[in-house]
FIKOLZA-1660 file (N, C-alpha, C; in steps of 0.1 Angstrom, whole numbers, plus 5000, padded with zeros to 4 digits):
% residues 63
   i   px   py   pz ch aa at
   1 0386 6893 1597  A  X  N
   1 0398 6899 1601  A  X CA
   1 0409 6898 1591  A  X  C
   2 0409 6886 1584  A  X  N
   2 0419 6884 1574  A  X CA
   2 0418 6895 1563  A  X  C
   3 0405 6897 1559  A  X  N
   3 0403 6907 1548  A  X CA
   3 0406 6921 1553  A  X  C
   4 0405 6924 1566  A  X  N
   4 0409 6937 1571  A  X CA
   4 0424 6938 1573  A  X  C
   5 0431 6927 1571  A  X  N
   5 0446 6928 1573  A  X CA
   5 0450 6929 1587  A  X  C
   6 0442 6922 1596  A  X  N
   6 0445 6922 1610  A  X CA
   6 0449 6908 1615  A  X  C
   7 0462 6904 1614  A  X  N
   7 0465 6890 1619  A  X CA
   7 0462 6888 1634  A  X  C
   8 0465 6898 1642  A  X  N
   8 0461 6896 1656  A  X CA
   8 0446 6893 1658  A  X  C
   9 0438 6901 1651  A  X  N
   9 0424 6899 1651  A  X CA
   9 0420 6885 1646  A  X  C
  10 0426 6881 1635  A  X  N
  10 0423 6868 1630  A  X CA
  10 0427 6857 1640  A  X  C
  11 0438 6858 1646  A  X  N
  11 0442 6848 1657  A  X CA
  11 0432 6848 1668  A  X  C
  12 0427 6860 1672  A  X  N
  12 0418 6860 1683  A  X CA
  12 0405 6853 1679  A  X  C
  13 0400 6856 1667  A  X  N
  13 0388 6849 1663  A  X CA
  13 0390 6834 1662  A  X  C
  14 0401 6830 1657  A  X  N
  14 0404 6815 1656  A  X CA
  14 0404 6809 1669  A  X  C
  15 0410 6816 1679  A  X  N
  15 0411 6810 1693  A  X CA
  15 0397 6809 1698  A  X  C
  16 0388 6819 1696  A  X  N
  16 0375 6819 1701  A  X CA
  16 0367 6807 1695  A  X  C
  17 0369 6805 1682  A  X  N
  17 0362 6794 1675  A  X CA
  17 0367 6781 1680  A  X  C
  18 0380 6780 1684  A  X  N
  18 0385 6768 1690  A  X CA
  18 0379 6766 1703  A  X  C
  19 0378 6776 1711  A  X  N
  19 0371 6775 1724  A  X CA
  19 0357 6769 1723  A  X  C
  20 0350 6775 1713  A  X  N
  20 0336 6770 1711  A  X CA
  20 0336 6755 1707  A  X  C
  21 0345 6752 1698  A  X  N
  21 0345 6738 1694  A  X CA
  21 0349 6729 1705  A  X  C
  22 0359 6733 1714  A  X  N
  22 0363 6725 1725  A  X CA
  22 0351 6723 1735  A  X  C
  23 0344 6733 1738  A  X  N
  23 0332 6732 1747  A  X CA
  23 0321 6724 1741  A  X  C
  24 0320 6723 1728  A  X  N
  24 0310 6715 1721  A  X CA
  24 0314 6701 1720  A  X  C
  25 0326 6697 1725  A  X  N
  25 0331 6683 1724  A  X CA
  25 0337 6680 1711  A  X  C
  26 0342 6689 1703  A  X  N
  26 0348 6687 1690  A  X CA
  26 0363 6690 1691  A  X  C
  27 0371 6681 1698  A  X  N
  27 0385 6685 1700  A  X CA
  27 0393 6686 1687  A  X  C
  28 0390 6678 1677  A  X  N
  28 0398 6679 1664  A  X CA
  28 0396 6693 1658  A  X  C
  29 0384 6697 1658  A  X  N
  29 0381 6711 1652  A  X CA
  29 0388 6721 1661  A  X  C
  30 0387 6720 1674  A  X  N
  30 0394 6729 1683  A  X CA
  30 0409 6730 1680  A  X  C
  31 0415 6718 1679  A  X  N
  31 0429 6717 1676  A  X CA
  31 0433 6725 1663  A  X  C
  32 0425 6723 1653  A  X  N
  32 0428 6729 1640  A  X CA
  32 0427 6744 1641  A  X  C
  33 0417 6750 1648  A  X  N
  33 0416 6764 1650  A  X CA
  33 0428 6769 1659  A  X  C
  34 0431 6762 1669  A  X  N
  34 0442 6767 1678  A  X CA
  34 0455 6767 1671  A  X  C
  35 0457 6756 1662  A  X  N
  35 0470 6755 1655  A  X CA
  35 0471 6767 1645  A  X  C
  36 0460 6770 1638  A  X  N
  36 0460 6782 1629  A  X CA
  36 0463 6795 1636  A  X  C
  37 0457 6797 1648  A  X  N
  37 0459 6809 1656  A  X CA
  37 0474 6809 1661  A  X  C
  38 0479 6798 1665  A  X  N
  38 0492 6797 1670  A  X CA
  38 0502 6800 1659  A  X  C
  39 0500 6796 1647  A  X  N
  39 0509 6799 1636  A  X CA
  39 0510 6814 1633  A  X  C
  40 0498 6821 1634  A  X  N
  40 0498 6835 1632  A  X CA
  40 0505 6842 1644  A  X  C
  41 0502 6838 1656  A  X  N
  41 0509 6845 1667  A  X CA
  41 0524 6842 1668  A  X  C
  42 0528 6830 1664  A  X  N
  42 0542 6827 1663  A  X CA
  42 0549 6836 1653  A  X  C
  43 0543 6838 1642  A  X  N
  43 0549 6847 1632  A  X CA
  43 0550 6862 1637  A  X  C
  44 0540 6865 1645  A  X  N
  44 0540 6879 1651  A  X CA
  44 0549 6880 1664  A  X  C
  45 0554 6868 1668  A  X  N
  45 0562 6868 1681  A  X CA
  45 0554 6873 1692  A  X  C
  46 0541 6869 1693  A  X  N
  46 0532 6874 1703  A  X CA
  46 0532 6866 1716  A  X  C
  47 0532 6872 1727  A  X  N
  47 0532 6864 1740  A  X CA
  47 0520 6855 1741  A  X  C
  48 0509 6858 1735  A  X  N
  48 0497 6850 1736  A  X CA
  48 0499 6836 1730  A  X  C
  49 0510 6834 1723  A  X  N
  49 0512 6821 1717  A  X CA
  49 0514 6811 1728  A  X  C
  50 0520 6814 1739  A  X  N
  50 0521 6805 1750  A  X CA
  50 0508 6799 1755  A  X  C
  51 0498 6808 1755  A  X  N
  51 0485 6803 1760  A  X CA
  51 0479 6793 1750  A  X  C
  52 0481 6795 1737  A  X  N
  52 0476 6785 1727  A  X CA
  52 0484 6772 1728  A  X  C
  53 0497 6773 1731  A  X  N
  53 0505 6760 1733  A  X CA
  53 0499 6752 1744  A  X  C
  54 0496 6759 1755  A  X  N
  54 0490 6753 1767  A  X CA
  54 0477 6746 1763  A  X  C
  55 0468 6753 1756  A  X  N
  55 0455 6747 1751  A  X CA
  55 0458 6735 1743  A  X  C
  56 0467 6735 1734  A  X  N
  56 0470 6724 1725  A  X CA
  56 0476 6712 1734  A  X  C
  57 0484 6715 1743  A  X  N
  57 0489 6705 1752  A  X CA
  57 0478 6698 1760  A  X  C
  58 0468 6706 1765  A  X  N
  58 0457 6701 1772  A  X CA
  58 0448 6692 1763  A  X  C
  59 0446 6696 1751  A  X  N
  59 0439 6688 1742  A  X CA
  59 0445 6675 1739  A  X  C
  60 0459 6675 1738  A  X  N
  60 0466 6663 1736  A  X CA
  60 0464 6653 1747  A  X  C
  61 0462 6658 1759  A  X  N
  61 0461 6650 1771  A  X CA
  61 0447 6644 1772  A  X  C
  62 0437 6651 1766  A  X  N
  62 0423 6646 1767  A  X CA
  62 0418 6641 1754  A  X  C
  63 0424 6644 1743  A  X  N
  63 0419 6639 1731  A  X CA
  63 0426 6629 1724  A  X  C
% end
């Protein structure tokens, strides 16, 4: 998605990778993916950024 020039697509892929890492019990990897996705969505002023903030908050409580 990055090569295609689609920041929203890149953020979506990063979030999906974060979900997979979280489900696999790798919270550190999940956090890194979510943080990268959040940075993109924040630059885009996208409403989906709130969902990623919630995921990161939840990881902070469990990890």
